[in-house]
MOPAC internal coordinates of N, CA, C and O (Angstrom, degrees):
PM7 1SCF
backbone

  N    0.0000 0     0.00 0     0.00 0    0    0    0
  C    1.4439 1     0.00 0     0.00 0    1    0    0
  C    1.5312 1   111.42 1     0.00 0    2    1    0
  O    1.2310 1   121.03 1   140.84 1    3    2    1
  N    1.3344 1   115.63 1   -39.16 1    3    2    1
  C    1.4709 1   120.46 1   179.34 1    5    3    2
  C    1.5284 1   110.02 1   -66.25 1    6    5    3
  O    1.2310 1   120.44 1   139.08 1    7    6    5
  N    1.3290 1   116.76 1   -40.92 1    7    6    5
  C    1.4623 1   120.43 1   179.78 1    9    7    6
  C    1.5276 1   110.77 1   -63.21 1   10    9    7
  O    1.2310 1   120.59 1   140.66 1   11   10    9
  N    1.3308 1   116.47 1   -39.34 1   11   10    9
  C    1.4679 1   119.90 1   177.68 1   13   11   10
  C    1.5281 1   110.52 1   -62.85 1   14   13   11
  O    1.2310 1   121.00 1   139.83 1   15   14   13
  N    1.3287 1   115.69 1   -40.17 1   15   14   13
  C    1.4611 1   120.75 1   179.74 1   17   15   14
  C    1.5334 1   110.41 1   -65.51 1   18   17   15
  O    1.2310 1   120.10 1   137.36 1   19   18   17
  N    1.3209 1   117.42 1   -42.64 1   19   18   17
  C    1.4734 1   121.73 1   179.28 1   21   19   18
  C    1.5234 1   109.83 1   -62.63 1   22   21   19
  O    1.2310 1   120.23 1   136.94 1   23   22   21
  N    1.3415 1   117.17 1   -43.06 1   23   22   21
  C    1.4738 1   120.97 1   178.66 1   25   23   22
  C    1.5272 1   110.81 1   -62.79 1   26   25   23
  O    1.2310 1   120.41 1   139.96 1   27   26   25
  N    1.3388 1   116.83 1   -40.04 1   27   26   25
  C    1.4671 1   120.60 1   179.40 1   29   27   26
  C    1.5255 1   110.90 1   -64.86 1   30   29   27
  O    1.2310 1   120.49 1   138.29 1   31   30   29
  N    1.3240 1   116.67 1   -41.71 1   31   30   29
  C    1.4715 1   120.54 1   179.18 1   33   31   30
  C    1.5236 1   110.07 1   -64.70 1   34   33   31
  O    1.2310 1   119.72 1   137.11 1   35   34   33
  N    1.3233 1   118.14 1   -42.89 1   35   34   33
  C    1.4649 1   121.60 1   178.34 1   37   35   34
  C    1.5280 1   110.93 1   -62.48 1   38   37   35
  O    1.2310 1   120.32 1   140.98 1   39   38   37
  N    1.3176 1   117.00 1   -39.02 1   39   38   37
  C    1.4647 1   121.87 1   178.81 1   41   39   38
  C    1.5318 1   110.00 1   -63.89 1   42   41   39
  O    1.2310 1   120.70 1   137.16 1   43   42   41
  N    1.3404 1   116.26 1   -42.84 1   43   42   41
  C    1.4676 1   120.95 1   178.99 1   45   43   42
  C    1.5312 1   110.32 1   -63.93 1   46   45   43
  O    1.2310 1   120.33 1   137.57 1   47   46   45
  N    1.3408 1   116.98 1   -42.43 1   47   46   45
  C    1.4672 1   120.93 1   178.86 1   49   47   46
  C    1.5258 1   111.56 1   -61.23 1   50   49   47
  O    1.2310 1   120.55 1   137.15 1   51   50   49
  N    1.3435 1   116.55 1   -42.85 1   51   50   49
  C    1.4713 1   120.56 1   179.08 1   53   51   50
  C    1.5267 1   110.86 1   -62.03 1   54   53   51
  O    1.2310 1   120.72 1   136.09 1   55   54   53
  N    1.3389 1   116.23 1   -43.91 1   55   54   53
  C    1.4713 1   120.02 1  -179.77 1   57   55   54
  C    1.5361 1   111.28 1   -65.02 1   58   57   55
  O    1.2310 1   120.45 1   139.36 1   59   58   57
  N    1.3392 1   116.74 1   -40.64 1   59   58   57
  C    1.4716 1   119.96 1   176.85 1   61   59   58
  C    1.5251 1   111.00 1   -62.44 1   62   61   59
  O    1.2310 1   120.48 1   137.44 1   63   62   61
  N    1.3246 1   116.69 1   -42.56 1   63   62   61
  C    1.4712 1   121.43 1   178.81 1   65   63   62
  C    1.5231 1   110.39 1   -62.11 1   66   65   63
  O    1.2310 1   120.01 1   136.41 1   67   66   65
  N    1.3231 1   117.58 1   -43.59 1   67   66   65
  C    1.4628 1   122.25 1   178.06 1   69   67   66
  C    1.5251 1   110.55 1   -60.58 1   70   69   67
  O    1.2310 1   120.45 1   134.78 1   71   70   69
  N    1.3297 1   116.75 1   -45.22 1   71   70   69
  C    1.4645 1   121.40 1  -179.93 1   73   71   70
  C    1.5244 1   111.00 1   -64.31 1   74   73   71
  O    1.2310 1   120.05 1   136.63 1   75   74   73
  N    1.3312 1   117.51 1   -43.37 1   75   74   73
  C    1.4643 1   120.85 1   178.63 1   77   75   74
  C    1.5225 1   111.36 1   -62.56 1   78   77   75
  O    1.2310 1   120.29 1   137.29 1   79   78   77
  N    1.3323 1   117.06 1   -42.71 1   79   78   77
  C    1.4624 1   120.62 1   178.28 1   81   79   78
  C    1.5279 1   111.56 1   -62.54 1   82   81   79
  O    1.2310 1   120.50 1   139.50 1   83   82   81
  N    1.3272 1   116.64 1   -40.50 1   83   82   81
  C    1.4659 1   121.08 1   178.80 1   85   83   82
  C    1.5343 1   110.09 1   -62.95 1   86   85   83
  O    1.2310 1   120.31 1   133.20 1   87   86   85
  N    1.3272 1   117.01 1   -46.80 1   87   86   85
  C    1.4667 1   121.04 1   179.62 1   89   87   86
  C    1.5316 1   110.95 1   -62.78 1   90   89   87
  O    1.2310 1   120.19 1   139.18 1   91   90   89
  N    1.3329 1   117.25 1   -40.82 1   91   90   89
  C    1.4592 1   121.73 1   178.30 1   93   91   90
  C    1.5264 1   110.67 1   -61.75 1   94   93   91
  O    1.2310 1   120.29 1   138.50 1   95   94   93
  N    1.3282 1   117.05 1   -41.50 1   95   94   93
  C    1.4683 1   119.53 1  -179.33 1   97   95   94
  C    1.5335 1   110.48 1   -67.48 1   98   97   95
  O    1.2310 1   119.70 1   142.85 1   99   98   97
  N    1.3388 1   118.18 1   -37.15 1   99   98   97
  C    1.4702 1   120.85 1   176.03 1  101   99   98
  C    1.5247 1   110.57 1   -62.94 1  102  101   99
  O    1.2310 1   120.52 1   135.53 1  103  102  101
  N    1.3252 1   116.62 1   -44.47 1  103  102  101
  C    1.4675 1   120.61 1  -179.03 1  105  103  102
  C    1.5180 1   110.86 1   -66.52 1  106  105  103
  O    1.2310 1   119.69 1   139.60 1  107  106  105
  N    1.3289 1   118.20 1   -40.40 1  107  106  105
  C    1.4613 1   121.79 1  -179.50 1  109  107  106
  C    1.5286 1   111.53 1   -64.39 1  110  109  107
  O    1.2310 1   120.27 1   144.32 1  111  110  109
  N    1.3276 1   117.09 1   -35.68 1  111  110  109
  C    1.4615 1   120.17 1   179.66 1  113  111  110
  C    1.5234 1   111.36 1   -66.09 1  114  113  111
  O    1.2310 1   120.45 1   144.87 1  115  114  113
  N    1.3270 1   116.74 1   -35.13 1  115  114  113
  C    1.4653 1   121.21 1  -174.98 1  117  115  114
  C    1.5343 1   113.14 1   -86.53 1  118  117  115
  O    1.2310 1   119.76 1   164.34 1  119  118  117
  N    1.3222 1   118.07 1   -15.66 1  119  118  117
  C    1.4574 1   120.16 1   179.07 1  121  119  118
  C    1.5085 1   109.96 1   -80.21 1  122  121  119
  O    1.2310 1   121.69 1   -40.26 1  123  122  121
  N    1.3324 1   114.37 1   139.74 1  123  122  121
  C    1.4598 1   118.81 1   176.26 1  125  123  122
  C    1.5171 1   107.58 1  -140.18 1  126  125  123
  O    1.2310 1   119.95 1   -32.81 1  127  126  125
  N    1.3120 1   117.69 1   147.19 1  127  126  125
  C    1.4692 1   119.68 1  -179.84 1  129  127  126
  C    1.5288 1   110.15 1   -68.82 1  130  129  127
  O    1.2310 1   120.91 1   -38.32 1  131  130  129
  N    1.3266 1   115.87 1   141.68 1  131  130  129
  C    1.4615 1   121.04 1   179.11 1  133  131  130
  C    1.5186 1   109.53 1   -87.88 1  134  133  131
  O    1.2310 1   120.79 1   -47.09 1  135  134  133
  N    1.3113 1   116.09 1   132.91 1  135  134  133
  C    1.4523 1   121.20 1   177.64 1  137  135  134
  C    1.5175 1   108.57 1  -131.06 1  138  137  135
  O    1.2310 1   120.84 1   -46.03 1  139  138  137
  N    1.3412 1   116.00 1   133.97 1  139  138  137
  C    1.4481 1   121.46 1  -179.26 1  141  139  138
  C    1.5192 1   109.35 1  -126.48 1  142  141  139
  O    1.2310 1   121.57 1   -27.31 1  143  142  141
  N    1.3153 1   114.60 1   152.69 1  143  142  141
  C    1.4561 1   121.06 1   175.10 1  145  143  142
  C    1.5132 1   108.45 1  -121.58 1  146  145  143
  O    1.2310 1   121.06 1   -18.54 1  147  146  145
  N    1.3155 1   115.58 1   161.46 1  147  146  145
  C    1.4632 1   120.41 1   178.89 1  149  147  146
  C    1.5212 1   108.84 1   -61.51 1  150  149  147
  O    1.2310 1   121.08 1   -48.22 1  151  150  149
  N    1.3381 1   115.54 1   131.78 1  151  150  149
  C    1.4538 1   121.35 1  -179.76 1  153  151  150
  C    1.5183 1   113.89 1    98.08 1  154  153  151
  O    1.2310 1   119.65 1   169.59 1  155  154  153
  N    1.3444 1   118.27 1   -10.41 1  155  154  153
  C    1.4582 1   120.93 1   177.42 1  157  155  154
  C    1.5231 1   109.72 1   -70.17 1  158  157  155
  O    1.2310 1   120.33 1   -37.96 1  159  158  157
  N    1.3350 1   116.97 1   142.04 1  159  158  157
  C    1.4543 1   121.24 1   173.30 1  161  159  158
  C    1.5222 1   108.23 1   -83.61 1  162  161  159
  O    1.2310 1   120.86 1   -53.00 1  163  162  161
  N    1.3252 1   115.97 1   127.00 1  163  162  161
  C    1.4509 1   121.88 1  -176.80 1  165  163  162
  C    1.5165 1   108.80 1  -131.76 1  166  165  163
  O    1.2310 1   119.65 1   -48.66 1  167  166  165
  N    1.3306 1   118.26 1   131.34 1  167  166  165
  C    1.4616 1   121.34 1   174.96 1  169  167  166
  C    1.5139 1   108.73 1   -89.61 1  170  169  167
  O    1.2310 1   120.93 1   -50.77 1  171  170  169
  N    1.3315 1   115.82 1   129.23 1  171  170  169
  C    1.4554 1   121.09 1   175.38 1  173  171  170
  C    1.5173 1   108.26 1  -125.60 1  174  173  171
  O    1.2310 1   120.23 1   -23.36 1  175  174  173
  N    1.3132 1   117.16 1   156.64 1  175  174  173
  C    1.4575 1   121.35 1   178.54 1  177  175  174
  C    1.5163 1   107.75 1  -101.54 1  178  177  175
  O    1.2310 1   121.00 1   -59.64 1  179  178  177
  N    1.3288 1   115.70 1   120.36 1  179  178  177
  C    1.4558 1   120.69 1   179.17 1  181  179  178
  C    1.5124 1   109.27 1  -130.03 1  182  181  179
  O    1.2310 1   120.06 1   -18.78 1  183  182  181
  N    1.3177 1   117.50 1   161.22 1  183  182  181
  C    1.4544 1   122.22 1  -178.16 1  185  183  182
  C    1.5192 1   109.93 1  -128.81 1  186  185  183
  O    1.2310 1   120.12 1   -49.32 1  187  186  185
  N    1.3313 1   117.38 1   130.68 1  187  186  185
  C    1.4634 1   119.06 1   176.18 1  189  187  186
  C    1.5188 1   110.95 1   -77.53 1  190  189  187
  O    1.2310 1   120.81 1   -32.04 1  191  190  189
  N    1.3260 1   116.05 1   147.96 1  191  190  189
  C    1.4502 1   121.41 1   175.05 1  193  191  190
  C    1.5088 1   106.70 1  -118.12 1  194  193  191
  O    1.2310 1   120.41 1   -55.13 1  195  194  193
  N    1.3089 1   116.82 1   124.87 1  195  194  193
  C    1.4527 1   121.52 1  -179.41 1  197  195  194
  C    1.5106 1   109.44 1  -105.51 1  198  197  195
  O    1.2310 1   119.99 1  -125.15 1  199  198  197
  N    1.3136 1   117.62 1    54.85 1  199  198  197
  C    1.4395 1   119.11 1  -176.70 1  201  199  198
  C    1.5232 1   110.19 1    70.96 1  202  201  199
  O    1.2310 1   120.33 1   134.17 1  203  202  201
  N    1.2990 1   116.97 1   -45.83 1  203  202  201
  C    1.4550 1   124.09 1   173.85 1  205  203  202
  C    1.5205 1   106.75 1   -98.06 1  206  205  203
  O    1.2310 1   120.11 1   -31.45 1  207  206  205
  N    1.2982 1   117.40 1   148.55 1  207  206  205
  C    1.4657 1   118.50 1   174.81 1  209  207  206
  C    1.5100 1   108.58 1   -79.45 1  210  209  207
  O    1.2310 1   120.08 1   -55.19 1  211  210  209
  N    1.2965 1   117.45 1   124.81 1  211  210  209
  C    1.4558 1   121.64 1   177.60 1  213  211  210
  C    1.5116 1   107.10 1  -111.16 1  214  213  211
  O    1.2310 1   120.36 1   -70.73 1  215  214  213
  N    1.3155 1   116.91 1   109.27 1  215  214  213
  C    1.4600 1   122.02 1  -174.41 1  217  215  214
  C    1.5137 1   111.13 1   -76.16 1  218  217  215
  O    1.2310 1   121.33 1   -33.44 1  219  218  217
  N    1.3220 1   115.06 1   146.56 1  219  218  217
  C    1.4507 1   120.23 1   174.86 1  221  219  218
  C    1.5119 1   112.77 1    82.07 1  222  221  219
  O    1.2310 1   119.24 1  -178.99 1  223  222  221
  N    1.3053 1   119.06 1     1.01 1  223  222  221
  C    1.4636 1   121.69 1  -178.59 1  225  223  222
  C    1.5218 1   107.47 1   -97.05 1  226  225  223
  O    1.2310 1   119.94 1   -62.68 1  227  226  225
  N    1.2974 1   117.73 1   117.32 1  227  226  225
  C    1.4499 1   119.98 1   177.92 1  229  227  226
  C    1.5149 1   109.24 1  -145.65 1  230  229  227
  O    1.2310 1   120.88 1   -15.12 1  231  230  229
  N    1.3044 1   115.92 1   164.88 1  231  230  229
  C    1.4449 1   120.80 1  -174.97 1  233  231  230
  C    1.5206 1   108.77 1  -148.69 1  234  233  231
  O    1.2310 1   120.00 1   -51.17 1  235  234  233
  N    1.3120 1   117.61 1   128.83 1  235  234  233
  C    1.4576 1   120.84 1   174.72 1  237  235  234
  C    1.5179 1   107.89 1   -93.78 1  238  237  235
  O    1.2310 1   120.18 1   -54.16 1  239  238  237
  N    1.3114 1   117.25 1   125.84 1  239  238  237
  C    1.4578 1   121.26 1  -178.20 1  241  239  238
  C    1.5192 1   109.77 1  -136.51 1  242  241  239
  O    1.2310 1   121.01 1   -17.92 1  243  242  241
  N    1.3161 1   115.68 1   162.08 1  243  242  241
  C    1.4591 1   120.18 1   177.32 1  245  243  242
  C    1.5221 1   108.93 1   -79.66 1  246  245  243
  O    1.2310 1   120.66 1   -37.36 1  247  246  245
  N    1.3148 1   116.34 1   142.64 1  247  246  245
  C    1.4491 1   121.64 1  -177.18 1  249  247  246
  C    1.5230 1   111.70 1   -59.82 1  250  249  247
  O    1.2310 1   120.13 1   147.97 1  251  250  249
  N    1.3179 1   117.36 1   -32.03 1  251  250  249
  C    1.4598 1   119.76 1  -178.70 1  253  251  250
  C    1.5210 1   111.75 1   -71.74 1  254  253  251
  O    1.2310 1   119.34 1   162.05 1  255  254  253
  N    1.3537 1   118.86 1   -17.95 1  255  254  253
  C    1.4540 1   122.24 1  -178.60 1  257  255  254
  C    1.5233 1   111.73 1  -115.25 1  258  257  255
  O    1.2310 1   118.80 1  -163.60 1  259  258  257
  N    1.3856 1   119.88 1    16.40 1  259  258  257
  C    1.4702 1   121.08 1  -178.03 1  261  259  258
  C    1.5147 1   109.57 1   -72.35 1  262  261  259
  O    1.2310 1   120.65 1   -26.32 1  263  262  261
  N    1.3514 1   116.36 1   153.68 1  263  262  261
  C    1.4603 1   119.39 1   176.52 1  265  263  262
  C    1.5250 1   110.40 1   -59.50 1  266  265  263
  O    1.2310 1   120.99 1   -30.17 1  267  266  265
  N    1.3135 1   115.71 1   149.83 1  267  266  265
  C    1.4674 1   120.01 1  -175.71 1  269  267  266
  C    1.5167 1   112.53 1   -77.68 1  270  269  267
  O    1.2310 1   119.63 1   162.75 1  271  270  269
  N    1.3191 1   118.31 1   -17.25 1  271  270  269
  C    1.4612 1   121.15 1  -177.14 1  273  271  270
  C    1.5187 1   112.50 1  -105.60 1  274  273  271
  O    1.2310 1   119.96 1  -136.81 1  275  274  273
  N    1.3386 1   117.68 1    43.19 1  275  274  273
  C    1.4626 1   121.93 1   178.93 1  277  275  274
  C    1.5246 1   108.51 1   -75.85 1  278  277  275
  O    1.2310 1   120.89 1   -48.23 1  279  278  277
  N    1.3352 1   115.90 1   131.77 1  279  278  277
  C    1.4609 1   121.57 1   177.59 1  281  279  278
  C    1.5221 1   109.70 1   -81.27 1  282  281  279
  O    1.2310 1   120.76 1   -10.33 1  283  282  281
  N    1.3112 1   116.16 1   169.67 1  283  282  281
  C    1.4681 1   120.40 1  -178.92 1  285  283  282
  C    1.5242 1   112.72 1   -62.98 1  286  285  283
  O    1.2310 1   120.06 1   153.84 1  287  286  285
  N    1.3393 1   117.49 1   -26.16 1  287  286  285
  C    1.4603 1   119.79 1   178.95 1  289  287  286
  C    1.5362 1   111.90 1   -88.22 1  290  289  287
  O    1.2310 1   120.39 1  -161.65 1  291  290  289
  N    1.3463 1   116.86 1    18.35 1  291  290  289
  C    1.4605 1   124.78 1   177.19 1  293  291  290
  C    1.5276 1   112.78 1    62.10 1  294  293  291
  O    1.2310 1   120.44 1  -139.86 1  295  294  293
  N    1.3197 1   116.77 1    40.14 1  295  294  293
  C    1.4587 1   122.61 1   173.79 1  297  295  294
  C    1.5235 1   108.14 1  -125.36 1  298  297  295
  O    1.2310 1   120.77 1   -18.57 1  299  298  297
  N    1.3313 1   116.14 1   161.43 1  299  298  297
  C    1.4589 1   120.33 1   172.15 1  301  299  298
  C    1.5169 1   107.68 1  -140.03 1  302  301  299
  O    1.2310 1   120.60 1   -18.16 1  303  302  301
  N    1.3187 1   116.46 1   161.84 1  303  302  301
  C    1.4512 1   119.95 1  -175.75 1  305  303  302
  C    1.5207 1   109.99 1  -104.55 1  306  305  303
  O    1.2310 1   121.38 1   -48.13 1  307  306  305
  N    1.3137 1   114.96 1   131.87 1  307  306  305
  C    1.4585 1   120.98 1   176.45 1  309  307  306
  C    1.5170 1   108.24 1   -99.28 1  310  309  307
  O    1.2310 1   120.47 1   -34.39 1  311  310  309
  N    1.3206 1   116.70 1   145.61 1  311  310  309
  C    1.4552 1   122.24 1  -178.32 1  313  311  310
  C    1.5239 1   109.96 1  -108.89 1  314  313  311
  O    1.2310 1   120.29 1   -40.34 1  315  314  313
  N    1.3390 1   117.05 1   139.66 1  315  314  313
  C    1.4595 1   119.03 1   176.53 1  317  315  314
  C    1.5253 1   110.58 1   -76.96 1  318  317  315
  O    1.2310 1   120.57 1   -39.49 1  319  318  317
  N    1.3291 1   116.52 1   140.51 1  319  318  317
  C    1.4626 1   121.23 1   178.30 1  321  319  318
  C    1.5246 1   109.45 1   -91.80 1  322  321  319
  O    1.2310 1   120.89 1   127.89 1  323  322  321
  N    1.3188 1   115.90 1   -52.11 1  323  322  321
  C    1.4671 1   119.74 1   179.39 1  325  323  322
  C    1.5229 1   109.77 1  -164.14 1  326  325  323
  O    1.2310 1   122.11 1   -11.46 1  327  326  325
  N    1.3200 1   113.56 1   168.54 1  327  326  325
  C    1.4627 1   120.74 1   176.79 1  329  327  326
  C    1.5205 1   107.45 1   -95.35 1  330  329  327
  O    1.2310 1   120.81 1   -51.92 1  331  330  329
  N    1.3209 1   116.05 1   128.08 1  331  330  329
  C    1.4606 1   121.25 1  -175.94 1  333  331  330
  C    1.5251 1   112.68 1   -91.95 1  334  333  331
  O    1.2310 1   120.42 1   146.55 1  335  334  333
  N    1.3485 1   116.81 1   -33.45 1  335  334  333
  C    1.4550 1   119.23 1  -172.01 1  337  335  334
  C    1.5255 1   109.72 1  -159.56 1  338  337  335
  O    1.2310 1   120.62 1   -30.83 1  339  338  337
  N    1.3172 1   116.42 1   149.17 1  339  338  337
  C    1.4663 1   122.27 1   173.29 1  341  339  338
  C    1.5187 1   108.23 1  -111.34 1  342  341  339
  O    1.2310 1   120.65 1   -31.70 1  343  342  341
  N    1.3309 1   116.36 1   148.30 1  343  342  341
  C    1.4522 1   120.79 1   177.37 1  345  343  342
  C    1.5304 1   107.76 1  -156.47 1  346  345  343
  O    1.2310 1   120.68 1    -3.13 1  347  346  345
  N    1.3090 1   116.30 1   176.87 1  347  346  345
  C    1.4570 1   121.86 1   177.53 1  349  347  346
  C    1.5159 1   108.85 1  -130.83 1  350  349  347
  O    1.2310 1   121.15 1   -52.79 1  351  350  349
  N    1.3193 1   115.41 1   127.21 1  351  350  349
  C    1.4596 1   121.59 1   176.36 1  353  351  350
  C    1.5201 1   107.78 1   -89.05 1  354  353  351
  O    1.2310 1   120.11 1   -61.76 1  355  354  353
  N    1.3263 1   117.39 1   118.24 1  355  354  353
  C    1.4537 1   121.82 1  -176.75 1  357  355  354
  C    1.5235 1   109.84 1   -96.51 1  358  357  355
  O    1.2310 1   121.63 1   -58.88 1  359  358  357
  N    1.3236 1   114.48 1   121.12 1  359  358  357
  C    1.4566 1   121.38 1   174.80 1  361  359  358
  C    1.5200 1   107.98 1  -105.25 1  362  361  359
  O    1.2310 1   119.79 1     6.14 1  363  362  361
  N    1.2952 1   118.01 1  -173.86 1  363  362  361
  C    1.4662 1   120.34 1  -177.19 1  365  363  362
  C    1.5294 1   112.73 1   -61.34 1  366  365  363
  O    1.2310 1   120.89 1   131.50 1  367  366  365
  N    1.3395 1   115.91 1   -48.50 1  367  366  365
  C    1.4614 1   119.11 1  -173.47 1  369  367  366
  C    1.5178 1   114.07 1  -115.02 1  370  369  367
  O    1.2310 1   119.48 1   177.23 1  371  370  369
  N    1.3225 1   118.59 1    -2.77 1  371  370  369
  C    1.4572 1   118.94 1  -179.70 1  373  371  370
  C    1.5201 1   110.71 1  -152.06 1  374  373  371
  O    1.2310 1   121.92 1   -12.20 1  375  374  373
  N    1.3113 1   113.94 1   167.80 1  375  374  373
  C    1.4585 1   121.57 1   177.86 1  377  375  374
  C    1.5214 1   108.70 1  -121.10 1  378  377  375
  O    1.2310 1   120.68 1   -42.20 1  379  378  377
  N    1.3309 1   116.30 1   137.80 1  379  378  377
  C    1.4600 1   121.64 1  -178.39 1  381  379  378
  C    1.5246 1   108.15 1  -117.87 1  382  381  379
  O    1.2310 1   119.88 1   -59.46 1  383  382  381
  N    1.3487 1   117.83 1   120.54 1  383  382  381
  C    1.4608 1   119.51 1   176.62 1  385  383  382
  C    1.5350 1   110.42 1   -72.25 1  386  385  383
  O    1.2310 1   121.01 1   -48.36 1  387  386  385
  N    1.3243 1   115.67 1   131.64 1  387  386  385
  C    1.4656 1   121.22 1   178.86 1  389  387  386
  C    1.5226 1   109.18 1  -127.82 1  390  389  387
  O    1.2310 1   120.96 1   -21.26 1  391  390  389
  N    1.3270 1   115.78 1   158.74 1  391  390  389
  C    1.4634 1   121.89 1   178.77 1  393  391  390
  C    1.5213 1   109.51 1  -131.82 1  394  393  391
  O    1.2310 1   121.07 1   -32.16 1  395  394  393
  N    1.3064 1   115.55 1   147.84 1  395  394  393
  C    1.4676 1   120.94 1   175.13 1  397  395  394
  C    1.5271 1   106.66 1   -95.11 1  398  397  395
  O    1.2310 1   120.85 1   -62.01 1  399  398  397
  N    1.3451 1   115.98 1   117.99 1  399  398  397
  C    1.4612 1   122.46 1  -172.91 1  401  399  398
  C    1.5224 1   109.68 1  -109.43 1  402  401  399
  O    1.2310 1   120.85 1   -44.44 1  403  402  401
  N    1.3243 1   115.97 1   135.56 1  403  402  401
  C    1.4610 1   122.16 1   173.38 1  405  403  402
  C    1.5208 1   107.48 1   -94.93 1  406  405  403
  O    1.2310 1   120.39 1   -59.48 1  407  406  405
  N    1.3293 1   116.86 1   120.52 1  407  406  405
  C    1.4667 1   123.59 1  -177.31 1  409  407  406
  C    1.5195 1   109.73 1  -105.46 1  410  409  407
  O    1.2310 1   120.51 1   -29.92 1  411  410  409
  N    1.3295 1   116.63 1   150.08 1  411  410  409
  C    1.4643 1   122.34 1   177.44 1  413  411  410
  C    1.5222 1   109.04 1  -132.55 1  414  413  411
  O    1.2310 1   120.68 1   -50.62 1  415  414  413
  N    1.3347 1   116.31 1   129.38 1  415  414  413
  C    1.4506 1   122.20 1   172.76 1  417  415  414
  C    1.5136 1   107.23 1  -145.99 1  418  417  415
  O    1.2310 1   121.03 1   -67.30 1  419  418  417
  N    1.3284 1   115.64 1   112.70 1  419  418  417
  C    1.4596 1   122.07 1  -174.15 1  421  419  418
  C    1.5258 1   108.97 1    54.35 1  422  421  419
  O    1.2310 1   118.84 1    59.86 1  423  422  421
  N    1.3092 1   119.82 1  -120.14 1  423  422  421
  C    1.4632 1   121.13 1  -176.75 1  425  423  422
  C    1.5207 1   112.40 1   -99.09 1  426  425  423
  O    1.2310 1   119.77 1  -174.67 1  427  426  425
  N    1.3295 1   118.05 1     5.33 1  427  426  425
  C    1.4575 1   121.20 1  -174.69 1  429  427  426
  C    1.5230 1   109.57 1  -100.87 1  430  429  427
  O    1.2310 1   120.34 1   -50.04 1  431  430  429
  N    1.3342 1   116.96 1   129.96 1  431  430  429
  C    1.4606 1   121.88 1   172.62 1  433  431  430
  C    1.5161 1   108.23 1  -115.34 1  434  433  431
  O    1.2310 1   120.96 1   -38.51 1  435  434  433
  N    1.3336 1   115.76 1   141.49 1  435  434  433
  C    1.4592 1   120.61 1  -178.47 1  437  435  434
  C    1.5218 1   109.04 1  -146.92 1  438  437  435
  O    1.2310 1   120.45 1   -35.24 1  439  438  437
  N    1.3225 1   116.75 1   144.76 1  439  438  437
  C    1.4590 1   122.18 1   176.80 1  441  439  438
  C    1.5208 1   108.45 1  -112.34 1  442  441  439
  O    1.2310 1   121.02 1   -45.83 1  443  442  441
  N    1.3491 1   115.66 1   134.17 1  443  442  441
  C    1.4588 1   120.11 1   177.52 1  445  443  442
  C    1.5237 1   109.79 1  -140.20 1  446  445  443
  O    1.2310 1   121.18 1   -23.74 1  447  446  445
  N    1.3262 1   115.35 1   156.26 1  447  446  445
  C    1.4606 1   121.45 1   173.10 1  449  447  446
  C    1.5142 1   107.49 1   -90.96 1  450  449  447
  O    1.2310 1   120.61 1   -49.78 1  451  450  449
  N    1.3352 1   116.45 1   130.22 1  451  450  449
  C    1.4604 1   122.31 1   179.49 1  453  451  450
  C    1.5217 1   108.85 1  -133.80 1  454  453  451
  O    1.2310 1   120.47 1   -18.94 1  455  454  453
  N    1.3364 1   116.70 1   161.06 1  455  454  453
  C    1.4640 1   120.58 1   176.80 1  457  455  454
  C    1.5246 1   109.43 1   -69.42 1  458  457  455
  O    1.2310 1   120.68 1   -46.75 1  459  458  457
  N    1.3163 1   116.31 1   133.25 1  459  458  457
  C    1.4571 1   120.66 1  -176.54 1  461  459  458
  C    1.5215 1   112.20 1   -62.79 1  462  461  459
  O    1.2310 1   119.77 1   138.44 1  463  462  461
  N    1.3245 1   118.05 1   -41.56 1  463  462  461
  C    1.4602 1   119.98 1  -177.65 1  465  463  462
  C    1.5274 1   112.33 1   -64.65 1  466  465  463
  O    1.2310 1   119.93 1   143.84 1  467  466  465
  N    1.3288 1   117.73 1   -36.16 1  467  466  465
  C    1.4611 1   120.70 1   179.04 1  469  467  466
  C    1.5295 1   111.49 1   -70.19 1  470  469  467
  O    1.2310 1   120.57 1   137.35 1  471  470  469
  N    1.3320 1   116.51 1   -42.65 1  471  470  469
  C    1.4645 1   119.99 1   178.83 1  473  471  470
  C    1.5280 1   110.09 1   -66.83 1  474  473  471
  O    1.2310 1   120.34 1   139.55 1  475  474  473
  N    1.3312 1   116.95 1   -40.45 1  475  474  473
  C    1.4588 1   121.01 1  -179.91 1  477  475  474
  C    1.5268 1   110.94 1   -64.09 1  478  477  475
  O    1.2310 1   120.09 1   143.95 1  479  478  477
  N    1.3243 1   117.43 1   -36.05 1  479  478  477
  C    1.4616 1   121.55 1   179.37 1  481  479  478
  C    1.5252 1   111.49 1   -69.90 1  482  481  479
  O    1.2310 1   120.17 1   142.18 1  483  482  481
  N    1.3338 1   117.28 1   -37.82 1  483  482  481
  C    1.4588 1   120.16 1  -176.42 1  485  483  482
  C    1.5221 1   113.14 1   -89.45 1  486  485  483
  O    1.2310 1   120.23 1   147.75 1  487  486  485
  N    1.3364 1   117.17 1   -32.25 1  487  486  485
  C    1.4587 1   121.21 1  -176.31 1  489  487  486
  C    1.5341 1   109.78 1  -132.58 1  490  489  487
  O    1.2310 1   119.51 1  -110.26 1  491  490  489
  N    1.3402 1   118.54 1    69.74 1  491  490  489
  C    1.4746 1   120.49 1  -177.53 1  493  491  490
  C    1.5198 1   112.95 1   -64.64 1  494  493  491
  O    1.2310 1   119.93 1   156.44 1  495  494  493
  N    1.3192 1   117.73 1   -23.56 1  495  494  493
  C    1.4681 1   121.52 1  -178.57 1  497  495  494
  C    1.5380 1   112.13 1   -65.27 1  498  497  495
  O    1.2310 1   119.86 1   159.39 1  499  498  497
  N    1.3157 1   117.87 1   -20.61 1  499  498  497
  C    1.4673 1   121.13 1   178.54 1  501  499  498
  C    1.5277 1   112.03 1   -72.62 1  502  501  499
  O    1.2310 1   119.90 1   162.56 1  503  502  501
  N    1.3300 1   117.79 1   -17.44 1  503  502  501
  C    1.4552 1   121.63 1  -174.89 1  505  503  502
  C    1.5278 1   112.99 1  -104.79 1  506  505  503
  O    1.2310 1   119.83 1  -170.49 1  507  506  505
  N    1.3389 1   117.94 1     9.51 1  507  506  505
  C    1.4731 1   121.06 1   179.86 1  509  507  506
  C    1.5034 1   111.92 1   -71.68 1  510  509  507
  O    1.2310 1   120.10 1   180.00 1  511  510  509

């Protein structure tokens, strides 16, 4: 009974190996090296950094229109212009002061809610 089980396991392993090799050959046939020339439009995925790391924020843009201050890790830094509004986020047991910040990066303007203490620590000039 044990020998039959060992033979069955070996048979399953062989079939899995055959299937993996077949899938690998299909994928290898469809892959091609990417080549670009100067002036080609290329979409890249980059993420803005607003002093604070904002996860999940990304933007696909054309290489000819990318910001000029892109870092090697494909990020750029946005600068706050001014604070538009103050508010307080009420949770069950505490209140968190938040501010609505107007950001500027190249030609793009965006407003976001951020924690007041974090913005005040990084950009104290906005609170003068």
